[in-house]
FIBA-895474 format. One line per 3 residues: number of its first residue (from 1); their letters; for each residue x, z, y of N, C-alpha, C. Coordinates in Angstrom, 3 decimals. Example, Ala and Ser with C-alpha at 12.3 -4.5 7.8 and 13.67 -1.06 7.14 Angstrom:
1	AS	13.190 7.800 -5.690 12.300 7.800 -4.500 13.200 7.800 -3.300 ~ 12.850 7.080 -2.250 13.670 7.140 -1.060 12.900 7.870 0.030
# end
This chain:
1	MVD	-1.565 18.847 -14.262 -1.185 17.412 -14.171 -0.643 16.966 -13.022 ~ -0.065 15.957 -13.470 1.223 14.791 -12.883 1.080 14.193 -11.747 ~ 1.670 14.345 -10.707 0.818 13.098 -9.744 2.124 12.280 -9.179
4	RKP	1.714 10.909 -9.692 2.757 10.130 -9.569 2.458 9.164 -8.561 ~ 3.241 8.660 -7.840 3.035 7.870 -7.091 4.245 6.588 -6.769 ~ 4.500 5.499 -7.167 4.633 4.619 -7.206 5.485 4.259 -6.376
7	LGT	6.697 4.251 -6.561 8.392 3.740 -5.428 8.407 2.068 -5.331 ~ 8.558 1.663 -6.818 9.035 0.008 -6.363 8.588 -0.286 -7.600 ~ 8.989 -1.520 -8.108 8.733 -2.380 -9.100 9.474 -3.565 -9.290
10	YPL	10.722 -3.820 -9.842 11.418 -5.057 -9.477 12.243 -6.101 -10.879 ~ 11.800 -6.977 -10.575 12.193 -7.860 -11.389 13.314 -7.907 -11.995 ~ 13.940 -8.018 -13.037 15.265 -8.027 -13.717 15.686 -9.437 -13.897
13	ANG	16.252 -10.607 -12.921 16.973 -11.780 -13.460 17.403 -12.073 -14.934 ~ 16.694 -13.011 -15.355 17.490 -13.884 -16.635 17.096 -12.291 -17.830 ~ 16.135 -11.555 -17.641 15.886 -10.727 -18.603 16.809 -9.592 -19.323
16	RMI	17.834 -9.592 -18.490 19.428 -8.980 -18.299 18.808 -7.956 -19.104 ~ 20.211 -7.974 -20.145 20.234 -6.299 -21.263 20.929 -5.271 -20.930 ~ 20.678 -4.138 -20.627 21.086 -2.726 -19.961 21.566 -2.219 -21.491
19	GRV	22.791 -1.883 -20.626 23.829 -0.794 -22.198 24.088 0.059 -21.784 ~ 23.452 0.498 -20.453 24.115 1.671 -19.971 23.571 1.852 -18.815 ~ 22.882 3.164 -18.213 22.583 3.227 -16.947 23.199 4.963 -16.250
22	EVQ	23.742 4.091 -15.358 24.386 5.369 -14.512 23.467 5.765 -12.885 ~ 24.292 6.885 -13.209 22.984 7.689 -11.513 24.131 8.144 -10.701 ~ 24.393 8.096 -9.733 24.730 9.153 -8.216 24.188 9.450 -7.073
25	RLT	24.996 9.935 -6.950 24.149 10.973 -5.720 25.022 10.458 -4.251 ~ 25.049 9.549 -3.181 25.734 9.110 -2.227 25.704 9.368 -1.596 ~ 26.842 10.052 -0.458 26.634 10.396 1.106 27.329 9.587 1.865
28	LPP	26.530 9.057 2.712 27.048 8.223 4.456 26.925 9.226 5.391 ~ 28.807 9.862 5.889 28.332 10.457 6.726 28.435 9.436 8.144 ~ 27.910 9.955 9.315 27.340 9.832 10.387 28.423 8.593 11.033
31	GGK	27.679 7.387 10.797 28.079 6.069 11.170 28.769 5.358 10.611 ~ 28.655 5.637 9.329 29.269 5.488 7.900 29.009 3.909 7.426 ~ 29.729 2.780 7.392 28.867 2.307 6.742 29.966 1.260 4.929
34	TGL	29.317 0.638 4.725 30.164 0.135 3.216 30.619 -0.912 3.024 ~ 30.458 -1.750 4.870 31.251 -3.103 3.898 30.563 -4.401 3.365 ~ 31.300 -5.455 3.563 30.940 -6.081 2.581 31.189 -5.788 1.073
37	HRH	29.867 -6.182 0.131 30.296 -5.779 -1.315 28.975 -6.226 -1.937 ~ 29.703 -6.419 -3.429 28.139 -6.657 -4.342 28.298 -5.822 -5.723 ~ 27.234 -5.883 -6.791 27.416 -5.006 -7.566 27.205 -5.695 -8.796
40	PCP	28.196 -6.064 -10.248 27.575 -6.723 -11.244 26.192 -6.407 -11.393 ~ 25.506 -5.414 -11.334 24.122 -5.371 -11.872 23.252 -4.676 -10.560 ~ 22.365 -4.826 -11.209 21.376 -4.521 -10.208 21.634 -3.062 -9.803
43	VIS	20.761 -2.564 -8.477 20.950 -1.148 -8.063 19.725 -1.176 -7.717 ~ 19.364 0.462 -8.117 18.372 1.011 -7.545 18.575 2.044 -6.865 ~ 18.351 2.108 -5.181 18.473 3.592 -4.762 17.430 4.367 -3.722
46	FVV	17.603 5.240 -3.932 16.149 6.615 -3.422 16.448 7.224 -2.160 ~ 16.400 6.561 -0.902 16.709 7.749 0.147 16.456 9.282 0.366 ~ 17.284 9.736 -0.091 16.734 11.470 -0.003 17.012 11.958 1.416
49	EGS	18.054 11.888 2.423 18.174 12.375 3.682 18.733 11.124 4.320 ~ 17.927 11.421 5.556 18.282 10.342 7.002 17.727 9.133 6.513 ~ 18.389 7.666 6.910 18.060 6.626 6.783 19.031 5.785 6.598
52	VTV	19.012 4.154 5.869 19.668 3.410 6.124 19.718 2.044 6.411 ~ 20.300 1.106 7.003 20.349 0.141 7.038 20.525 -0.708 6.049 ~ 20.218 -1.871 5.563 20.687 -2.792 4.823 20.327 -4.206 5.209
55	QFL	21.448 -5.075 4.652 21.392 -6.275 4.873 22.534 -7.298 3.890 ~ 20.778 -7.886 3.337 22.012 -9.108 2.471 22.193 -10.156 3.619 ~ 23.358 -10.666 2.700 24.163 -11.676 3.145 23.141 -12.713 3.719
58	GEE	23.119 -13.414 5.046 22.063 -14.155 5.851 20.514 -13.794 5.599 ~ 20.137 -12.715 5.789 19.224 -11.843 5.534 18.911 -11.387 7.081 ~ 18.126 -11.101 7.286 17.340 -9.962 8.443 17.642 -8.341 8.010
61	PHT	18.686 -7.739 8.916 19.047 -5.862 8.152 17.379 -5.090 8.054 ~ 17.130 -4.654 7.204 16.122 -3.304 7.286 16.814 -2.139 7.138 ~ 15.460 -1.277 7.206 16.279 0.419 7.477 14.718 1.105 7.048
64	FTV	15.494 1.513 6.012 14.997 2.255 4.957 15.133 4.192 4.983 ~ 14.125 4.447 5.045 14.221 6.575 4.963 13.177 6.941 3.734 ~ 13.922 8.276 4.197 13.324 8.804 3.072 12.042 8.956 2.107
67	GQT	12.389 8.613 1.249 11.106 8.424 -0.453 11.090 6.588 -0.131 ~ 11.946 5.838 0.474 11.957 5.022 0.181 12.926 4.130 -0.539 ~ 12.677 3.139 -1.648 13.765 2.957 -2.429 14.079 1.449 -1.928
70	VFE	15.777 0.976 -2.395 16.071 -0.036 -2.296 16.079 -0.779 -3.297 ~ 16.538 -2.284 -3.417 16.552 -2.750 -4.515 17.809 -3.738 -4.005 ~ 19.056 -3.572 -4.714 19.885 -4.904 -5.272 19.718 -5.517 -6.275
73	PAD	19.967 -6.780 -6.070 20.120 -7.446 -7.684 21.045 -7.793 -7.721 ~ 21.501 -7.681 -9.146 23.178 -7.985 -9.321 23.522 -9.156 -9.223 ~ 24.700 -9.101 -8.700 25.567 -10.411 -7.734 25.595 -10.672 -6.484
76	TTL	24.299 -9.842 -5.935 23.880 -10.626 -4.968 25.014 -9.608 -3.488 ~ 25.306 -10.213 -2.503 25.896 -10.146 -1.752 25.804 -9.328 -0.123 ~ 25.983 -8.090 -0.161 25.278 -6.981 0.732 26.474 -6.820 2.543
79	QRF	25.819 -7.389 3.551 26.317 -7.488 4.440 26.742 -5.704 4.686 ~ 25.410 -5.074 5.004 25.602 -4.285 5.037 24.604 -2.837 4.410 ~ 25.426 -1.961 4.339 24.352 -0.766 3.294 24.993 0.416 4.191
82	DNA	24.388 0.618 5.432 25.170 1.644 6.536 24.438 2.724 6.739 ~ 24.686 3.863 7.196 24.034 4.768 7.677 23.672 4.462 8.646 ~ 22.317 4.408 9.046 21.000 3.983 10.786 21.811 5.298 11.822
85	SDS	22.420 6.449 11.532 22.556 7.370 12.172 23.940 7.728 12.650 ~ 24.319 7.811 13.715 25.759 8.075 14.280 25.872 9.236 14.255 ~ 24.619 10.510 14.218 24.314 11.634 14.191 24.443 12.430 13.018
88	APA	23.573 11.986 11.954 23.554 13.052 10.802 23.790 12.516 9.777 ~ 23.873 12.544 8.262 24.333 11.860 6.959 23.638 11.482 6.765 ~ 23.375 10.589 5.837 22.714 9.053 4.860 22.803 10.224 3.625
91	VFI	21.781 10.286 2.580 21.917 10.878 1.133 21.512 9.287 1.052 ~ 21.532 9.561 -0.390 20.768 8.615 -1.764 21.095 8.370 -3.105 ~ 20.372 8.184 -4.003 20.385 8.263 -5.326 20.726 7.058 -5.926
94	ATY	21.559 6.507 -5.947 22.244 5.187 -6.678 21.811 5.452 -7.920 ~ 20.896 4.159 -8.788 20.605 4.139 -9.954 21.542 3.051 -10.838 ~ 22.428 2.753 -10.899 23.020 1.622 -11.649 22.659 0.777 -13.252
97	LLG	21.906 -0.052 -13.287 21.274 -0.095 -14.697 22.662 -1.826 -14.766 ~ 23.153 -1.049 -15.801 24.924 -1.960 -16.112 24.210 -2.623 -17.576 ~ 25.108 -3.071 -17.522 25.106 -4.445 -19.017 26.469 -3.829 -19.715
100	EQD	26.305 -3.608 -21.194 27.761 -3.058 -22.199 28.878 -4.009 -21.460 ~ 28.967 -4.885 -20.758 30.625 -5.821 -20.412 30.516 -4.888 -18.886 ~ 29.821 -4.492 -18.249 30.400 -4.120 -16.800 30.949 -2.989 -16.997
103	REL	32.123 -2.959 -15.756 32.891 -1.553 -16.165 33.037 -1.033 -14.591 ~ 32.931 -2.109 -13.594 33.273 -1.576 -12.161 31.754 -1.447 -11.689 ~ 31.524 -0.697 -11.200 30.178 -0.036 -10.257 29.751 -1.334 -8.918
106	IHL	31.284 -1.504 -8.187 31.427 -2.339 -7.012 32.496 -3.588 -6.659 ~ 32.325 -4.580 -6.183 33.145 -5.186 -5.664 33.222 -5.339 -3.999 ~ 34.085 -4.210 -3.604 34.609 -4.884 -2.097 34.959 -5.948 -1.427
109	LE	34.804 -7.122 -1.241 34.674 -8.011 -0.276 35.375 -8.204 0.778 ~ 35.650 -7.451 1.663 36.753 -7.090 2.292 38.015 -6.516 2.501
# end
């Protein structure tokens, strides 16, 4: 028997067509920071180790821990997607829902 546990359900704006899906394992070193950025596509991340602090531009920060998911809508500016710890790495699996025209995964804004 399969044990299913819902992790998140997220709407895709404007009925976006997905041309391909890319999945990556990312590791932020202790104290690691991503800086101001955005993605051309929706991104769903699953925290597998440590914790991350996420802050969308103009909003309050939120910390996500092991087993939680983070949804980043397409073209939404992130002020922070940082390792919440100064002593341990944070690891997450990022799933990029790319359109056929999308070539880059991230646009750094700093």
